[in-house]
N, C-alpha and C positions, 0 to 999 in steps of 0.2 A: 287165073281169072274164071268166069264161067259166062257167059254173054249170054243173056235171053233172047237179043235180038241185038245188029250194028252197037246202037248206042245204046243198050242196058247190061250193065253184072250186079253182078254177087262177086263181096268179094270177104275173106276167110282170113278172122285171128287168134289164136291161142294163147293160153299163159303159158302153155304150152311150148321152147325154142328151143330140146334137144328130141331125136329123134327117137329113146330112148329114155324111158319115166320111169319113177319109182310110186307114185302116189298110183290107187288102183282113183280117181273118179279126175280129173280137166273137164278144163268150163274154154268155150271155144263162143266166141264170140264173130260178129260181122255186119256186113250190110249187103241189103238185094235192092238195088231200082231198077224200075219201071212207067215209059215216060204214064202210063197208064196207071199202079199197080202193083204193088206183092201181095200175090192171094195168102201163100207159107211160102216157111222155110224146113222141109227136109232133112233128117239123114238116118241112118241104118248105121248099127257097129257089129263089122263081119255081118252074120248071118241072117241074124237079127233082125225082128220083129219095124218095120220105117216105123218112124217120130214124128210127131212135130215140134218145130224149135218153137221156143220163150220172144213172140215182137214178129216185127217181118220185113219193114227196111230198115230197121237196127233190131236187133238182132241177137238169141244166148243158147245154149244149149251143154245142162251139161254130161261128159263121158265118163260110163263105169266098165274102164278099159279092166280083162282076161290075163292073166299073166302071160307073157307067151305076146305073136302077133296082133296084133289090131288092126282092123281099113276098117276107119270111120268113110262112111259117103256124105256128102251134101249140096241140096241143089235143091235150090228155087223152081216157084209156078206162079206165073204172074195172073191175073186177074184175066187175057185171055184166056189160061191150062196149059199156056207155050210155059216148056220143063228147061229150064238149064240147061248146062252139057254140067257135068258135077265135077266137084270138086270131089279130091280124093287122096287120104293123110294117110300111110302109115307111120304108126309108134307097133316100138314092144316097148311092154311093161316092165321089166323085175323082179 
């Protein structure tokens, strides 16, 4: 769980329950909340470009994994521009 402030949080779920995965594409979903609202949820796969997830308080993203080790970094930004702590997920694709 990553916090935007003491009372606000982002949560990440995924259809991936293992750290080793055979699929090329994995869907992640989650929620983000803030007393004044969420502006965006963004993510990066490895050192790739920053992308924006679909939705804000309830969001999804589809990650295309390369073979080998993958690191997915997800964070939310509230309407005041405050950025949550990163949620980092590590997955190895066979």
